[in-house]
MMTF fields as JSON, N, C-alpha, C and O atoms, coordinates in Angstrom:
{
  "mmtfVersion": "1.0.0",
  "mmtfProducer": "UNKNOWN",
  "numBonds": 507,
  "numAtoms": 508,
  "numGroups": 127,
  "numChains": 1,
  "numModels": 1,
  "chainsPerModel": [1],
  "groupsPerChain": [127],
  "chainIdList": ["A"],
  "bondAtomList": [4, 2, 8, 6, 12, 10, 16, 14, 20, 18, 24, 22, 28, 26, 32, 30, 36, 34, 40, 38, 44, 42, 48, 46, 52, 50, 56, 54, 60, 58, 64, 62, 68, 66, 72, 70, 76, 74, 80, 78, 84, 82, 88, 86, 92, 90, 96, 94, 100, 98, 104, 102, 108, 106, 112, 110, 116, 114, 120, 118, 124, 122, 128, 126, 132, 130, 136, 134, 140, 138, 144, 142, 148, 146, 152, 150, 156, 154, 160, 158, 164, 162, 168, 166, 172, 170, 176, 174, 180, 178, 184, 182, 188, 186, 192, 190, 196, 194, 200, 198, 204, 202, 208, 206, 212, 210, 216, 214, 220, 218, 224, 222, 228, 226, 232, 230, 236, 234, 240, 238, 244, 242, 248, 246, 252, 250, 256, 254, 260, 258, 264, 262, 268, 266, 272, 270, 276, 274, 280, 278, 284, 282, 288, 286, 292, 290, 296, 294, 300, 298, 304, 302, 308, 306, 312, 310, 316, 314, 320, 318, 324, 322, 328, 326, 332, 330, 336, 334, 340, 338, 344, 342, 348, 346, 352, 350, 356, 354, 360, 358, 364, 362, 368, 366, 372, 370, 376, 374, 380, 378, 384, 382, 388, 386, 392, 390, 396, 394, 400, 398, 404, 402, 408, 406, 412, 410, 416, 414, 420, 418, 424, 422, 428, 426, 432, 430, 436, 434, 440, 438, 444, 442, 448, 446, 452, 450, 456, 454, 460, 458, 464, 462, 468, 466, 472, 470, 476, 474, 480, 478, 484, 482, 488, 486, 492, 490, 496, 494, 500, 498, 504, 502],
  "bondOrderList": [1, 1, 1, 1, 1, 1, 1, 1, 1, 1, 1, 1, 1, 1, 1, 1, 1, 1, 1, 1, 1, 1, 1, 1, 1, 1, 1, 1, 1, 1, 1, 1, 1, 1, 1, 1, 1, 1, 1, 1, 1, 1, 1, 1, 1, 1, 1, 1, 1, 1, 1, 1, 1, 1, 1, 1, 1, 1, 1, 1, 1, 1, 1, 1, 1, 1, 1, 1, 1, 1, 1, 1, 1, 1, 1, 1, 1, 1, 1, 1, 1, 1, 1, 1, 1, 1, 1, 1, 1, 1, 1, 1, 1, 1, 1, 1, 1, 1, 1, 1, 1, 1, 1, 1, 1, 1, 1, 1, 1, 1, 1, 1, 1, 1, 1, 1, 1, 1, 1, 1, 1, 1, 1, 1, 1, 1],
  "groupList": [{"groupName": "MET", "atomNameList": ["N", "CA", "C", "O"], "elementList": ["N", "C", "C", "O"], "formalChargeList": [0, 0, 0, 0], "bondAtomList": [1, 0, 2, 1, 3, 2], "bondOrderList": [1, 1, 2], "singleLetterCode": "M", "chemCompType": "L-PEPTIDE LINKING"}, {"groupName": "ASN", "atomNameList": ["N", "CA", "C", "O"], "elementList": ["N", "C", "C", "O"], "formalChargeList": [0, 0, 0, 0], "bondAtomList": [1, 0, 2, 1, 3, 2], "bondOrderList": [1, 1, 2], "singleLetterCode": "N", "chemCompType": "L-PEPTIDE LINKING"}, {"groupName": "THR", "atomNameList": ["N", "CA", "C", "O"], "elementList": ["N", "C", "C", "O"], "formalChargeList": [0, 0, 0, 0], "bondAtomList": [1, 0, 2, 1, 3, 2], "bondOrderList": [1, 1, 2], "singleLetterCode": "T", "chemCompType": "L-PEPTIDE LINKING"}, {"groupName": "ILE", "atomNameList": ["N", "CA", "C", "O"], "elementList": ["N", "C", "C", "O"], "formalChargeList": [0, 0, 0, 0], "bondAtomList": [1, 0, 2, 1, 3, 2], "bondOrderList": [1, 1, 2], "singleLetterCode": "I", "chemCompType": "L-PEPTIDE LINKING"}, {"groupName": "ARG", "atomNameList": ["N", "CA", "C", "O"], "elementList": ["N", "C", "C", "O"], "formalChargeList": [0, 0, 0, 0], "bondAtomList": [1, 0, 2, 1, 3, 2], "bondOrderList": [1, 1, 2], "singleLetterCode": "R", "chemCompType": "L-PEPTIDE LINKING"}, {"groupName": "LEU", "atomNameList": ["N", "CA", "C", "O"], "elementList": ["N", "C", "C", "O"], "formalChargeList": [0, 0, 0, 0], "bondAtomList": [1, 0, 2, 1, 3, 2], "bondOrderList": [1, 1, 2], "singleLetterCode": "L", "chemCompType": "L-PEPTIDE LINKING"}, {"groupName": "TYR", "atomNameList": ["N", "CA", "C", "O"], "elementList": ["N", "C", "C", "O"], "formalChargeList": [0, 0, 0, 0], "bondAtomList": [1, 0, 2, 1, 3, 2], "bondOrderList": [1, 1, 2], "singleLetterCode": "Y", "chemCompType": "L-PEPTIDE LINKING"}, {"groupName": "GLY", "atomNameList": ["N", "CA", "C", "O"], "elementList": ["N", "C", "C", "O"], "formalChargeList": [0, 0, 0, 0], "bondAtomList": [1, 0, 2, 1, 3, 2], "bondOrderList": [1, 1, 2], "singleLetterCode": "G", "chemCompType": "PEPTIDE LINKING"}, {"groupName": "ALA", "atomNameList": ["N", "CA", "C", "O"], "elementList": ["N", "C", "C", "O"], "formalChargeList": [0, 0, 0, 0], "bondAtomList": [1, 0, 2, 1, 3, 2], "bondOrderList": [1, 1, 2], "singleLetterCode": "A", "chemCompType": "L-PEPTIDE LINKING"}, {"groupName": "VAL", "atomNameList": ["N", "CA", "C", "O"], "elementList": ["N", "C", "C", "O"], "formalChargeList": [0, 0, 0, 0], "bondAtomList": [1, 0, 2, 1, 3, 2], "bondOrderList": [1, 1, 2], "singleLetterCode": "V", "chemCompType": "L-PEPTIDE LINKING"}, {"groupName": "CYS", "atomNameList": ["N", "CA", "C", "O"], "elementList": ["N", "C", "C", "O"], "formalChargeList": [0, 0, 0, 0], "bondAtomList": [1, 0, 2, 1, 3, 2], "bondOrderList": [1, 1, 2], "singleLetterCode": "C", "chemCompType": "L-PEPTIDE LINKING"}, {"groupName": "ASP", "atomNameList": ["N", "CA", "C", "O"], "elementList": ["N", "C", "C", "O"], "formalChargeList": [0, 0, 0, 0], "bondAtomList": [1, 0, 2, 1, 3, 2], "bondOrderList": [1, 1, 2], "singleLetterCode": "D", "chemCompType": "L-PEPTIDE LINKING"}, {"groupName": "SER", "atomNameList": ["N", "CA", "C", "O"], "elementList": ["N", "C", "C", "O"], "formalChargeList": [0, 0, 0, 0], "bondAtomList": [1, 0, 2, 1, 3, 2], "bondOrderList": [1, 1, 2], "singleLetterCode": "S", "chemCompType": "L-PEPTIDE LINKING"}, {"groupName": "GLU", "atomNameList": ["N", "CA", "C", "O"], "elementList": ["N", "C", "C", "O"], "formalChargeList": [0, 0, 0, 0], "bondAtomList": [1, 0, 2, 1, 3, 2], "bondOrderList": [1, 1, 2], "singleLetterCode": "E", "chemCompType": "L-PEPTIDE LINKING"}, {"groupName": "PHE", "atomNameList": ["N", "CA", "C", "O"], "elementList": ["N", "C", "C", "O"], "formalChargeList": [0, 0, 0, 0], "bondAtomList": [1, 0, 2, 1, 3, 2], "bondOrderList": [1, 1, 2], "singleLetterCode": "F", "chemCompType": "L-PEPTIDE LINKING"}, {"groupName": "PRO", "atomNameList": ["N", "CA", "C", "O"], "elementList": ["N", "C", "C", "O"], "formalChargeList": [0, 0, 0, 0], "bondAtomList": [1, 0, 2, 1, 3, 2], "bondOrderList": [1, 1, 2], "singleLetterCode": "P", "chemCompType": "L-PEPTIDE LINKING"}, {"groupName": "GLN", "atomNameList": ["N", "CA", "C", "O"], "elementList": ["N", "C", "C", "O"], "formalChargeList": [0, 0, 0, 0], "bondAtomList": [1, 0, 2, 1, 3, 2], "bondOrderList": [1, 1, 2], "singleLetterCode": "Q", "chemCompType": "L-PEPTIDE LINKING"}, {"groupName": "LYS", "atomNameList": ["N", "CA", "C", "O"], "elementList": ["N", "C", "C", "O"], "formalChargeList": [0, 0, 0, 0], "bondAtomList": [1, 0, 2, 1, 3, 2], "bondOrderList": [1, 1, 2], "singleLetterCode": "K", "chemCompType": "L-PEPTIDE LINKING"}, {"groupName": "HIS", "atomNameList": ["N", "CA", "C", "O"], "elementList": ["N", "C", "C", "O"], "formalChargeList": [0, 0, 0, 0], "bondAtomList": [1, 0, 2, 1, 3, 2], "bondOrderList": [1, 1, 2], "singleLetterCode": "H", "chemCompType": "L-PEPTIDE LINKING"}],
  "groupTypeList": [0, 1, 2, 1, 3, 4, 5, 6, 7, 5, 4, 7, 8, 9, 10, 8, 11, 1, 12, 2, 13, 12, 3, 0, 11, 8, 9, 10, 9, 0, 10, 12, 4, 5, 14, 2, 5, 1, 8, 9, 5, 15, 13, 1, 3, 9, 12, 3, 16, 14, 2, 3, 2, 12, 11, 5, 2, 8, 5, 1, 15, 8, 8, 8, 5, 4, 17, 7, 17, 10, 12, 5, 11, 9, 12, 4, 10, 8, 5, 14, 10, 12, 16, 13, 15, 9, 2, 13, 18, 0, 5, 15, 17, 2, 3, 4, 9, 5, 9, 2, 9, 6, 5, 2, 9, 7, 4, 13, 5, 18, 18, 9, 6, 3, 4, 7, 8, 13, 17, 5, 4, 5, 11, 14, 8, 13, 17],
  "groupIdList": [1, 2, 3, 4, 5, 6, 7, 8, 9, 10, 11, 12, 13, 14, 15, 16, 17, 18, 19, 20, 21, 22, 23, 24, 25, 26, 27, 28, 29, 30, 31, 32, 33, 34, 35, 36, 37, 38, 39, 40, 41, 42, 43, 44, 45, 46, 47, 48, 49, 50, 51, 52, 53, 54, 55, 56, 57, 58, 59, 60, 61, 62, 63, 64, 65, 66, 67, 68, 69, 70, 71, 72, 73, 74, 75, 76, 77, 78, 79, 80, 81, 82, 83, 84, 85, 86, 87, 88, 89, 90, 91, 92, 93, 94, 95, 96, 97, 98, 99, 100, 101, 102, 103, 104, 105, 106, 107, 108, 109, 110, 111, 112, 113, 114, 115, 116, 117, 118, 119, 120, 121, 122, 123, 124, 125, 126, 127],
  "secStructList": [7, 7, 6, 6, 3, 3, 3, 3, 3, 3, 3, 3, 3, 3, 3, 7, 7, 1, 1, 2, 2, 2, 2, 2, 2, 2, 2, 2, 2, 2, 2, 2, 2, 2, 2, 2, 2, 6, 6, 7, 7, 4, 4, 4, 3, 3, 3, 3, 3, 3, 3, 3, 7, 6, 6, 7, 7, 1, 7, 7, 2, 2, 2, 2, 2, 2, 2, 1, 7, 7, 1, 1, 7, 7, 6, 6, 1, 7, 3, 3, 3, 3, 3, 7, 7, 7, 7, 6, 6, 7, 7, 1, 1, 3, 3, 3, 3, 3, 3, 3, 3, 3, 3, 3, 6, 6, 7, 7, 7, 7, 7, 3, 3, 3, 6, 6, 4, 4, 4, 4, 7, 6, 6, 6, 1, 7, 7],
  "xCoordList": [-27.103, -25.784, -25.874, -26.612, -25.115, -25.088, -24.279, -23.078, -24.921, -24.23, -23.489, -22.859, -23.553, -22.834, -21.426, -20.681, -21.059, -19.711, -19.041, -19.706, -17.716, -16.953, -15.644, -15.268, -14.961, -13.697, -12.557, -12.447, -11.712, -10.569, -9.3, -9.355, -8.168, -6.866, -6.16, -5.895, -5.862, -5.117, -3.669, -3.393, -2.747, -1.345, -0.53, -0.875, 0.559, 1.461, 2.816, 2.98, 3.78, 5.121, 5.777, 5.479, 6.69, 7.417, 8.773, 8.905, 9.773, 11.093, 11.266, 10.721, 12.035, 12.248, 13.642, 14.278, 14.106, 15.342, 15.012, 13.853, 16.012, 15.797, 15.763, 16.659, 14.72, 14.477, 12.974, 12.168, 12.623, 11.203, 10.472, 9.384, 11.07, 10.428, 10.233, 9.166, 11.258, 11.175, 10.141, 9.357, 10.137, 9.171, 7.758, 6.858, 7.544, 6.199, 5.718, 4.574, 6.573, 6.195, 5.894, 4.878, 6.768, 6.591, 5.293, 4.541, 5.028, 3.816, 2.567, 1.614, 2.572, 1.375, 1.122, -0.031, 2.178, 2.004, 1.478, 0.526, 2.098, 1.666, 0.203, -0.603, -0.132, -1.493, -2.516, -3.604, -2.192, -3.127, -3.421, -4.571, -2.384, -2.58, -3.428, -4.324, -3.145, -3.908, -5.379, -6.27, -5.629, -7.008, -7.736, -8.9, -7.072, -7.698, -7.995, -9.105, -7.01, -7.194, -8.308, -8.948, -8.537, -9.537, -10.812, -11.672, -10.933, -12.113, -12.464, -13.62, -11.452, -11.632, -12.244, -11.824, -13.24, -13.841, -13.343, -13.225, -13.049, -12.501, -13.4, -12.901, -14.697, -15.622, -15.644, -16.197, -15.043, -14.989, -13.677, -13.524, -12.735, -11.446, -11.585, -12.082, -11.148, -11.127, -9.825, -9.837, -8.7, -7.407, -6.367, -6.533, -5.281, -4.143, -2.916, -2.594, -2.244, -1.079, 0.163, 0.172, 1.202, 2.472, 3.536, 3.475, 4.514, 5.784, 6.854, 6.673, 7.986, 9.08, 10.387, 10.534, 11.335, 12.616, 13.41, 13.193, 14.328, 15.039, 15.974, 16.444, 16.257, 17.121, 16.359, 16.968, 15.051, 14.243, 13.822, 12.952, 14.438, 14.201, 13.72, 13.394, 13.67, 13.369, 11.909, 11.617, 10.982, 9.554, 8.756, 9.007, 7.806, 6.871, 5.91, 5.356, 5.694, 4.792, 3.351, 2.676, 2.881, 1.521, 1.449, 0.484, 2.462, 2.517, 2.657, 2.067, 3.436, 3.608, 2.273, 1.979, 1.464, 0.165, -0.764, -1.488, -0.753, -1.609, -1.196, -2.053, 0.114, 0.629, 0.718, 0.673, 0.841, 1.115, -0.117, -1.24, 0.136, -0.942, -1.369, -0.659, -2.53, -3.067, -4.403, -5.06, -4.801, -6.069, -7.293, -8.392, -7.122, -8.228, -7.92, -6.759, -8.947, -8.8, -8.788, -9.813, -7.635, -7.496, -7.444, -7.038, -7.855, -7.732, -8.547, -8.236, -9.564, -10.389, -10.129, -10.824, -9.113, -8.782, -7.805, -6.964, -7.935, -6.98, -5.707, -5.732, -4.589, -3.292, -2.351, -2.416, -1.467, -0.524, 0.75, 0.7, 1.885, 3.154, 4.007, 4.014, 4.727, 5.692, 6.922, 6.891, 7.996, 9.226, 9.127, 8.657, 9.574, 9.622, 10.628, 11.714, 10.298, 11.275, 12.525, 12.427, 13.668, 14.926, 15.188, 15.197, 15.401, 15.703, 16.856, 17.126, 17.523, 18.598, 18.045, 16.952, 18.798, 18.478, 17.189, 16.584, 16.78, 15.566, 15.82, 16.952, 14.787, 14.876, 15.016, 14.137, 16.095, 16.281, 15.373, 14.805, 15.259, 14.545, 13.136, 12.727, 12.413, 11.099, 9.998, 10.144, 8.898, 7.684, 6.602, 6.359, 5.961, 4.857, 3.565, 3.58, 2.453, 1.153, 0.138, 0.177, -0.766, -1.937, -3.139, -3.261, -4.022, -5.247, -6.389, -6.679, -7.027, -8.192, -9.421, -9.648, -10.212, -11.28, -12.468, -12.302, -13.649, -14.86, -15.03, -15.029, -15.176, -15.397, -16.471, -16.853, -16.95, -17.972, -17.444, -16.287, -18.31, -17.964, -17.562, -18.19, -16.517, -16.125, -15.308, -14.964, -14.996, -14.261, -12.803, -12.263, -12.187, -10.757, -9.97, -10.238, -9.004, -8.173, -6.9, -6.348, -6.445, -5.213, -4.252, -4.493, -3.156, -2.131, -1.055, -0.896, -0.32, 0.623, 2.025, 2.261, 2.941, 4.349, 5.149, 5.207, 5.767, 6.404, 7.766, 8.145, 8.478, 9.741, 10.788, 11.428, 10.946, 11.94, 11.365, 12.023, 10.151, 9.526, 8.856, 8.343, 8.852, 8.239, 8.831, 8.125, 10.128, 10.793, 10.232, 10.447, 9.511, 8.879, 7.715, 7.497, 6.975, 5.802, 5.707, 4.951, 6.466, 6.441, 5.047, 4.688, 4.253, 2.893, 1.975, 0.936, 2.339, 1.529, 2.13, 1.491, 3.334, 4.004, 3.252, 2.713, 3.228, 2.559, 3.342, 4.572, 2.593, 3.219, 3.261, 3.755],
  "yCoordList": [-5.383, -5.379, -4.973, -4.057, -5.665, -5.381, -4.113, -4.087, -3.064, -1.795, -1.788, -0.789, -2.883, -2.974, -3.534, -3.644, -3.884, -4.393, -3.574, -2.964, -3.575, -2.927, -3.669, -4.508, -3.356, -3.989, -3.289, -2.063, -4.077, -3.559, -4.267, -5.346, -3.654, -4.274, -4.437, -3.46, -5.675, -5.972, -6.225, -6.952, -5.627, -5.719, -6.382, -6.349, -6.984, -7.599, -7.855, -7.805, -8.13, -8.497, -9.328, -9.198, -10.194, -11.07, -11.366, -11.424, -11.551, -11.949, -13.449, -14.003, -14.091, -15.531, -15.87, -15.077, -17.043, -17.57, -18.239, -18.553, -18.453, -19.054, -20.576, -21.265, -21.079, -22.523, -22.748, -21.889, -23.894, -24.241, -24.125, -23.554, -24.665, -24.681, -23.269, -22.942, -22.437, -21.076, -20.243, -19.522, -20.341, -19.576, -20.046, -19.223, -21.365, -21.885, -21.441, -21.011, -21.541, -21.13, -19.637, -19.227, -18.828, -17.37, -16.947, -16.143, -17.481, -17.13, -17.554, -16.783, -18.769, -19.264, -18.529, -18.264, -18.199, -17.437, -16.041, -15.58, -15.364, -14.007, -14.01, -13.21, -14.899, -14.909, -15.346, -14.774, -16.34, -16.775, -15.631, -15.42, -14.891, -13.75, -12.67, -12.1, -12.393, -11.39, -11.799, -10.976, -13.061, -13.558, -13.539, -13.145, -13.956, -14.022, -12.625, -12.361, -11.738, -10.379, -9.612, -8.746, -9.936, -9.211, -10.023, -9.608, -11.176, -12.04, -12.3, -12.178, -12.657, -12.907, -14.283, -15.271, -14.331, -15.596, -15.901, -14.989, -17.168, -17.487, -17.053, -16.668, -17.111, -16.734, -15.229, -14.789, -14.444, -12.99, -12.514, -11.333, -13.438, -13.082, -12.998, -13.926, -11.894, -11.721, -12.29, -13.069, -11.903, -12.431, -12.174, -11.315, -12.948, -12.781, -12.656, -13.559, -11.52, -11.248, -11.098, -10.357, -11.815, -11.764, -11.115, -11.178, -10.489, -10.181, -10.815, -11.01, -11.134, -11.79, -11.198, -10.956, -10.967, -10.426, -11.511, -12.705, -11.075, -12.004, -12.957, -13.926, -12.711, -13.606, -14.787, -15.657, -14.82, -15.954, -16.76, -16.335, -17.912, -18.714, -20.129, -20.87, -20.518, -21.906, -22.291, -23.458, -21.328, -21.651, -20.391, -19.329, -20.518, -19.442, -19.275, -20.271, -18.059, -17.868, -18.317, -18.771, -18.198, -18.676, -20.19, -20.705, -20.894, -22.351, -22.674, -23.639, -21.871, -22.079, -21.972, -22.778, -20.982, -20.809, -21.972, -22.44, -22.438, -23.573, -24.859, -25.639, -25.092, -26.347, -26.332, -27.386, -25.15, -25.042, -25.112, -25.296, -24.958, -24.973, -23.547, -22.78, -23.2, -21.849, -21.921, -22.962, -20.828, -20.796, -20.866, -21.153, -20.608, -20.657, -21.62, -21.82, -22.205, -23.004, -22.029, -21.43, -21.873, -20.937, -21.665, -21.091, -22.915, -23.729, -23.178, -23.482, -22.391, -21.842, -20.347, -19.704, -19.813, -18.394, -18.184, -19.035, -17.042, -16.66, -16.167, -15.207, -16.837, -16.474, -16.088, -16.643, -15.127, -14.67, -14.213, -13.724, -14.371, -13.929, -13.304, -13.758, -12.254, -11.637, -11.234, -11.174, -10.961, -10.54, -9.071, -8.24, -8.775, -7.392, -6.611, -7.121, -5.401, -4.594, -4.343, -4.056, -4.455, -4.238, -2.738, -2.021, -2.275, -0.87, -0.785, -1.735, 0.356, 0.557, 0.463, 0.95, -0.155, -0.255, -1.041, -0.878, -1.88, -2.663, -3.692, -4.136, -4.06, -5.064, -6.439, -6.848, -7.161, -8.475, -9.542, -9.362, -10.646, -11.843, -11.511, -11.928, -10.756, -10.263, -10.738, -10.745, -11.134, -11.522, -10.528, -10.311, -9.931, -8.996, -9.609, -10.429, -9.201, -9.706, -8.57, -7.638, -8.673, -7.803, -8.724, -9.416, -8.724, -9.528, -8.583, -7.658, -8.812, -8.02, -8.797, -9.933, -8.16, -8.888, -7.964, -6.769, -8.543, -7.822, -7.96, -9.063, -6.804, -6.755, -5.723, -4.935, -5.738, -4.773, -3.348, -3.083, -2.448, -1.031, -0.463, -0.761, 0.352, 1.089, 0.313, 0.85, -0.906, -1.716, -1.282, -0.724, -1.54, -1.26, -2.385, -3.564, -2.011, -3.002, -3.243, -2.329, -4.497, -4.867, -5.433, -6.501, -4.714, -5.165, -5.87, -5.581, -6.784, -7.616, -7.5, -7.899, -6.954, -6.845, -7.497, -6.973, -8.644, -9.445, -9.979, -9.9, -10.521, -11.244, -10.438, -10.947, -9.199, -8.346, -7.368, -6.391, -7.608, -6.708, -5.511, -4.633, -5.46, -4.344, -3.012, -2.004, -2.998, -1.736, -1.136, 0.045, -1.933, -1.401, -0.474, 0.523, -0.805, -0.012, -0.009, -0.786, 0.859, 0.936, 1.261, 0.872, 1.984, 2.323, 1.112, 1.153, 0.027, -1.202, -2.296, -3.325, -2.091, -3.124, -3.323, -2.379, -4.559, -4.878, -4.245, -4.242, -3.717, -3.044, -3.937, -3.534],
  "zCoordList": [-0.69, -0.101, 1.371, 1.736, 2.195, 3.625, 3.869, 3.602, 4.372, 4.611, 5.943, 6.289, 6.693, 7.961, 7.79, 8.764, 6.574, 6.327, 5.232, 4.394, 5.256, 4.201, 4.01, 4.828, 2.935, 2.606, 3.347, 3.315, 4.011, 4.746, 4.293, 3.703, 4.572, 4.354, 5.69, 6.39, 6.031, 7.247, 6.86, 5.906, 7.6, 7.237, 8.326, 9.508, 7.891, 8.846, 8.222, 7.003, 9.079, 8.625, 9.715, 10.902, 9.259, 10.166, 9.547, 8.325, 10.387, 9.904, 10.151, 11.105, 9.274, 9.366, 8.875, 8.18, 9.238, 8.673, 7.343, 7.072, 6.532, 5.218, 5.311, 4.823, 5.943, 6.004, 5.875, 6.233, 5.369, 5.211, 6.541, 6.61, 7.591, 8.909, 9.45, 9.97, 9.33, 9.861, 9.114, 9.731, 7.795, 6.996, 7.289, 7.456, 7.356, 7.625, 9.002, 9.15, 10.001, 11.348, 11.404, 11.965, 10.827, 10.868, 10.191, 10.741, 9.008, 8.261, 9.026, 9.14, 9.546, 10.24, 11.554, 11.896, 12.292, 13.537, 13.224, 13.853, 12.248, 11.893, 11.424, 11.9, 10.503, 9.957, 10.996, 11.064, 11.798, 12.849, 13.806, 14.191, 14.192, 15.098, 14.421, 15.044, 13.153, 12.394, 12.296, 12.506, 11.98, 11.849, 13.193, 13.256, 14.252, 15.576, 16.125, 16.587, 16.073, 16.61, 15.904, 16.5, 14.624, 13.839, 13.593, 12.816, 14.255, 14.124, 12.654, 12.249, 11.873, 10.444, 10.219, 10.82, 9.345, 8.916, 7.507, 6.688, 7.21, 5.888, 4.733, 3.676, 4.919, 3.844, 3.563, 2.555, 4.458, 4.259, 3.632, 3.322, 3.449, 2.858, 1.341, 0.704, 0.775, -0.68, -1.228, -2.181, -0.625, -1.049, 0.025, 0.891, -0.056, 0.829, -0.068, -0.84, 0.051, -0.798, 0.071, 1.054, -0.314, 0.394, -0.475, -1.703, 0.177, -0.474, 0.398, 1.6, -0.247, 0.455, -0.063, -1.261, 0.845, 0.416, -0.315, -0.106, -1.172, -2.059, -1.322, -1.917, -0.039, 0.723, 1.34, 1.962, 1.172, 1.63, 0.398, -0.362, 0.211, -0.993, -0.702, -1.629, 0.57, 0.926, 0.704, 0.444, 0.803, 0.699, 0.387, 0.956, -0.511, -0.837, 0.347, 0.811, 0.851, 1.99, 1.736, 2.66, 0.508, 0.203, 0.388, 0.954, -0.085, 0.117, 1.6, 2.085, 2.32, 3.759, 4.484, 5.367, 4.116, 4.764, 4.449, 5.327, 3.216, 2.844, 3.543, 3.96, 3.678, 4.243, 5.762, 6.397, 6.347, 7.782, 8.654, 8.185, 9.947, 10.946, 11.207, 11.857, 10.696, 10.829, 11.543, 11.539, 12.152, 12.893, 11.981, 12.454, 10.68, 9.721, 8.589, 8.232, 8.035, 6.817, 5.644, 5.318, 5.015, 3.902, 2.554, 1.544, 2.553, 1.337, 0.168, -0.984, 0.427, -0.65, -0.897, -1.684, -0.207, -0.353, -1.511, -1.797, -2.161, -3.2, -2.523, -1.753, -2.821, -2.253, -3.375, -4.472, -3.095, -4.105, -3.407, -2.278, -4.071, -3.518, -4.607, -5.751, -4.231, -5.144, -4.347, -3.118, -5.059, -4.393, -4.016, -4.793, -2.819, -2.329, -3.184, -3.458, -3.605, -4.347, -3.493, -2.3, -4.109, -3.4, -3.289, -4.289, -2.055, -1.796, -0.795, -0.06, -0.777, 0.195, 1.608, 1.896, 2.467, 3.897, 4.183, 5.242, 3.249, 3.494, 4.592, 4.784, 5.293, 6.348, 5.705, 4.946, 5.989, 5.36, 5.976, 7.053, 5.262, 5.737, 6.234, 7.317, 5.422, 5.834, 4.903, 3.681, 5.515, 4.797, 5.204, 6.391, 4.214, 4.478, 3.953, 3.034, 4.546, 4.11, 4.058, 4.861, 3.096, 3.007, 2.83, 1.82, 3.819, 3.763, 3.431, 4.19, 2.311, 1.909, 2.372, 1.955, 3.245, 3.933, 4.228, 4.476, 4.194, 4.608, 6.117, 6.662, 6.783, 8.233, 8.534, 7.669, 9.763, 10.153, 10.11, 10.439, 9.7, 9.572, 10.929, 11.945, 10.939, 12.131, 13.14, 14.193, 12.856, 13.833, 13.902, 12.947, 15.017, 15.166, 14.506, 14.737, 13.688, 13.013, 13.814, 14.427, 13.796, 14.48, 13.45, 12.887, 13.204, 12.282, 13.106, 14.292, 12.491, 13.234, 12.637, 11.497, 13.416, 13.043, 14.167, 15.28, 13.872, 14.925, 14.482, 13.313, 15.455, 15.241, 14.47, 13.55, 14.856, 14.219, 13.22, 12.865, 12.761, 11.781, 12.444, 11.751, 13.769, 14.483, 14.048, 14.007, 13.72, 13.356, 12.075, 11.807, 11.272, 10.063, 10.388, 9.7, 11.433, 11.838, 13.356, 13.939, 13.985, 15.45, 15.97, 17.081, 15.154, 15.587, 15.63, 16.289, 14.934, 14.963, 15.84, 16.065, 16.331, 17.144, 18.453, 19.03, 18.903, 20.164, 21.317, 21.335, 22.265, 23.402, 24.602, 25.655]
}
């Protein structure tokens, strides 16, 4: 086993309108930025898991990533989506992602919170 790599979780969130086009664009922009900033290779991805708020019904984010224009070919990656648990004061129209990926040990991780989702994690929002 290569001791120079370890398993990491990359996180992100994006807000979208409830349309096929908006969800596909939001998912692909968020994931492309996450993959590029962290130099992710498709063969190092273990899985990509999405959650989506109940007000977004036009398209599953996993399907959006497979069908859309993304910086990586994810056709062989395990993708999964579930509904975000409903809580008081939750941010509406939000898609979250957790990418489980092998990366080099000790590297700085870049999480991506964009298009209104910055308020979820101000510490990860782009400055």
